[in-house]
N, C-alpha and C positions, 0 to 999 in steps of 0.2 A: 504493500500500500504506500510505498515511498518513505523517504526519510529513514531508511534503514541505517544509513551512514550519516554522521554529523556533517560530512562534506565529501562528496565524490562527484566530480565533474569531468567529463571526457577530455576537455581541452586543458584542464589545469593539472599539470603533471605532479605537482606537490601533493595532490590528494590521492594518488594512485597506490603508493607503496603499502600503506596500512591495509587497503581494501583487498589486495591480491589474494590472500588466503581464503577470504570469504567469497570472492568471485569464483575461484577454483572450486570451492565446495558447492556453490549454487549450480555451476556448470555440471559437476559430477552428479548432483541430485537430479538435474534436468534430463539426464540420460535415462532415468527410471520413472520419473513422474513429470507431469506438466507443471512448469513454474511460470507464473505470470507476474511480471514486475511493473507496477504502476509508478512511474517516476514522480518524485516529489519536488519540493522547492529546495532541498538540500542535496539531492542526488538526481542528476539529469544529464542528457546527452550521453547515455550509457551504452548505446548500441555497439560501440567500439570494443567493449569489454566482453560481450556475450555472443555466443553462437546459438546455443540451444535454449537459453532462457528467453521468453517472449517479452519484449520491452514495449510498453505503451507510454509514449510521451504525453505531455499535457494536452496537446492538440487532438489526441485520439481518446481522450477521456470525456465522459464516463464510458466505461466498458459495460455493455448490456449483456447479461447472461440469463438464460432460462433456468428457473428453479425446478429441481426434481427431487422432492423429499416426500415422505409419507404424510407430513403435516400440511403440504400444499395441495389443496383440492382444486384450485383454479388452474386449468391447463395453460392459461396465458399469464402466469405469474412470473415476474422477472426480478432480478436484483441488479442495481446499478452500482458499479464500483468506480470510485475516483479517489485520488489522494486527498482532495479537499480544497485545493487552491484554484478551483474554477468557479465561475459565477461570482467573481469579486467585482469591485468597483472598476470602471473603465481605466482609470489612471493606474491602479495596481495591476490590472491585467496587462496593460501595455508595458509596465516596468518588468513584470515577470517574463513576458515574451522577449523583451529586449535583452534581458539577462541571459537568455538561452541562445543568443545570436552567436554563431560560430566565430565570426571575425572579431567581434568584441571580446570574446573569451580568449582567443589567440593573443590578442593585444594585452589583455589582463594577465595572461600567463607569462608573457615576456616581462611585464612590470613586476610581477611577483618574483620571478627568477632573479632579476637584477637587484631587487630590494631584499634578497635573502629570505624570501617567503614571508615577508611581513604581512601581506594581505591574508593569505591562508592561515597563518599562525594567529592573527587577530580574530578571525572568524571562529577558529577552533577553540580559542581561549574563551570567547563569549559563549560558545555552545557548552563548554564544560561547566560553566557557571549557571546555566539555564535550568530552571526548575521544570522538569518534564511532567510533573504531576500536579501542576497548578489547576485550580478549578475556575472555570469561567462563570461568572455570576449570571444567573438567568439564562443558562445555555439552552434550556428547552425552547425559549423564544427564538433564538438563533437557529436551532435545529428545525423548527417548523418553517422558518423562512427559507432555509436552504433546501428543505425537502420539496417545497412548492416550485423551486426553480427547475427541478427535474421533469415537471409536467407529467408525472405518471402516478396518479393517486392509486394507492393499494399495493404498489410494488415496493420492494425493499430498496433502500439506499444505504450504502455502507461507505463511510469516509474515514480517512486518517486525519492528519494535519493538526487537528485541535487537541488530540490526546485526552479526551474526556471520559472514555469508558462509559458511554451513555446510550441507553436504548429507549426508544419511543415506539411502542407497539400498540397502535390503535387501529380502528377500522380502516381509515383512509390515509393514515400516516404511519409508515414503518421505517424508522430511521435508526441507524446504528453507527455511533462514532467510536472508533477503536481507542484503546489505551496506548501508551507509549510502548514501542516494541521491546526495548531493553533499557534498563536504568540501574546503575549501581550494582553491576555484576549479577544481574538477574534477567530472566526472560519469561515469556508466558507460553504455556501450552493451551491451545484453544481446541475444545471438543464440541462438536455439534451433535447433541442427542435430541431431547425434546426442547431444549433451550441451550443457548450459547453459554459456555462455562469457561472461566479463566482459572488457571492454576499457576501460581508463581513458582519458578524454579531458580536455583542459583547457577550462575555461569562461571565455570572455571577458566581462567585465562583472561585475556583482554576483552573489554567491552566492545560491542558493536554499537 
């Protein structure tokens, strides 16, 4: 769902080294199961890293999938998957699109290299100090507004980006916002039975 890495950008070479073991692992897993990677606002322009993992940049989001579970009685039930940085204000949308521009990133990579990685180091330092489990006040109101932008009442919408671990399951509004993927050497196992369940596990080694 994106933002798996604090910072991983195809054109920014300083972000590559730490990510390599996890890229190799994802590629290895993708030989056995289908892996869909929705790019976020911290990890994008990733197609150069992967051959078997299916990459969906922001311009191809949301991803619309048909639901096939015993709980779904409607044959036309769908789930929409997106990182969560779509349907924003026009100015912010333009800024995010510009940030993904290949030529701009090549230039920024050059600046970053000659400045001894000052740009990437500053971003990573800020990310390390960020509270990934902060709660957004009145997030239910924002969730309702975001759900309506998908224009598919009754279908599920699943987003990341806000890290709220929030579920809204009503007749015409079915919205799920994921928690943070990993924080302080831990990760989540997600199981879908009759309802979605999170179980926190400890991660040995370096965080993702």
